[in-house]
N, C-alpha and C positions, 0 to 999 in steps of 0.2 A: 747703768754704770756712771760714776760721777766724772765730771770733766776736771774737777780740781780738788786738791786737798789741802786743808788748812791746819797746821799746827797751832793750837790754841788752848785757852782754858778760860772759864766763864768771868772770872774776876779780872780779867785783863782788858782794859779800855784799848789798848794798842791793839790787840788781837781783834776786839769787837769792829774796828775799822774795816778790816778784811772781810770779816763774817757778814757784817751789814751790807757792805758792798756786792758781794757775792749774792746774796739775797735780792737786793734791789735791782740787779742786773739779769736776775731770773737764771742764774748759772745752777748747774747741778755740781755739787760740791759735797764734800765728806769732810766733817771734822775729825781731827785726831789729837786726842786729849793729852795734854802734857803736865805730869803731875808735877806743879812748880813747887808746891809748898811742903809736902810730906815727902815725895820722892825725890825732889831735887833734880829730876831727870836733866835739867837744861845744863847742869853743871858737869855731867858725867860725859867721859871722852867720846862715846860713842855718838851723843849727841851732837857735841862741838865738831867732831871730825865727819859725822854723815848728814847732820840736819842742818846747823847753824853754829859756824865758828864763834860768833858773838854770845852763844848761849841765851838767846832771846827768842821770843813769839812776837809776833806772828811770822810763820814760815809758809808761803804759798808754794804748792808743787802743781806745775801744769805741764805734764809729759815730763820731758827731759830738763825742764826749766824749773829752777828752784829760786825764789824771791824772797828776801827779808827787808825788814823795815816798811813801816805800814805806809809811809808816802810813796815808796817806790810801787808797793802793790797796788795803792789806788790810782797811780798814774798808768800802770800796765793794764789793769783791768779796764779803765775808762777808755783807754786807747784801743784795747782789743774790742770790747763792745759798743764803743761810739756813744755810751751813756754817761752822764754827770762829767762830760769832758768839758772843761774851759774852751773858748772859741777863740781864736786868733792869738797872736803874741801877747797883747796887752792884758786878756783875761788869765792866760797861762801865768804870767807874771804876777798877777793879782792873787790867784790862787796859791801860787807858791807863797806869795808873802805871808798870807791868812795861815797856812799851813805850818810855816816856820814859827809864825807867832804861837799857834797853838802848841806844837810841840816843845817850845822852849817855855813858854809863859802860861798858857792856859792848863792843859791836859800835863805839860811838864811840871806843872807845881801841884795840880789836883791829885795825880797819881800817887806821888810820894807821901801826899798828906793823908789820903785814904788809907794807904797800907800802914803807915805809922800809927794812925789813930785806931783803925779797926783789924787788921790783919796781923801785924807785928806782934811777937809775943818776946818780953813785955812790950807795952806801947811806947811810941816814943816820947823824946823829951818835951814836955810842955812849952819850954821856951822855944824848941825847934818848931813845933806845931803852929805856936802863936806867930812866928815869922812867916812860915808858909802861907797861914791864914791870911795875913795883911796882904801877901803878894797876890793871892787868890782874888780877893775881893777887887783890888784894883784893876787886875786883868781882866776879869769878866764883866766890870762896869765899861771896858773898852768896847768888848764883843757887844754887850747890851746896847751901848750908844750906837753902835753900826748898825744893828738890828731894827733899831728906832726908825731908820731911814728906808730899809728894803726888806722885803719878805725873807731873802736869804743873803748870804755873805757877798755874793757878786752881782745881787739884783734881783730879779724876777724869777729866777730858776735855780735849783739846787744843782752845785756841783761837788767834787770832790773835797772842796774846802769845807763845806757844811759837813759832810761825811766823817772827816777828820776831827772837825772842832766838836762834834755831839759825842766824841767817844766816851768819855767819863761821865757825861752829864744825865745819862740814863739811870745810873746806879742809885738806890735808895737813899733818900736824904738822912736816915738814920745812920747810914755809913760813915757821912760827913759831920753830922750834928748840925746841919744847917740846910735849908732848903734853896738850891740855887734858882729854881723856877721861880718861887715866890719871891725871893729877894731881887731877882733880875727878870722883870716882867716880860721885856721883849723876847729875852732868851726862851722864856717858857712859853711864849706864843710861837716862837721858832721851833722848839721841840715837838710841838702839837703839828706844825705843818710836816716835819720830816715823818713822824709817826703815820702821818696820813698817806705817805707814799707807799704804793703797791709793794709788798715783800718786806716791809720793816718789821722787825722783831726785837723784844728786849734781849739784852746780852745773856741773862739768865736762862732764856729759853732757846737760845740759837746756838750756845757753845756748851759743852761739857764741862762739868765741874761744880755744880751746885746742887745739893750743899757742898761747902768747902771740903776738899779731901775726897770726892767722890767722883764718879762718871756721870751722875745725875744732871737732870735738867730741872728747871722749876716747876713746869706744869706737864712734865710726862716722865714716866718710869723708864729707865735703861737697864 
């Protein structure tokens, strides 16, 4: 029996944060597919009233507890498991600083850019994409510079700041039109270190919804 349930879909980097964390801490969990694109499940009253009033994923269910927003989910799981937890006030604040930067400036731009370029029908305005790409390049350069100094964002060991930051960075380069790992070598090396952690899995292998519009997974039939 699963200890947790996670409302998610394969294309969501935000949901991937929760799914990856559950895998990395060795939790027993069950993904619940949200048909975000075709079914528009998140817009229906029953979802907003019974699952998440914000109409979003991820949603983590732990018994009677229901949590939304990936930063909250990561913090909760880190505290409950004792894994990937920042130690002491200084580390907690530093992790929060990078999680906020990530949500606003890194994945906060990468997510909309990838959606408008690859998933939206029709694709987004080229001028909007160009603006987002410029911001993405500058913000990834900040992360790359940080990772030139240490193996992980807070130092020698991974924390929830790393699990948050990597959320959209494992999606295929063709979905972005550029290769993040090649253009930012320190980020590329850091992604390899995260991949080496026991329990790591690609978002298309760990969450349902691949191929797009199905409940499938990249490397198995469902």
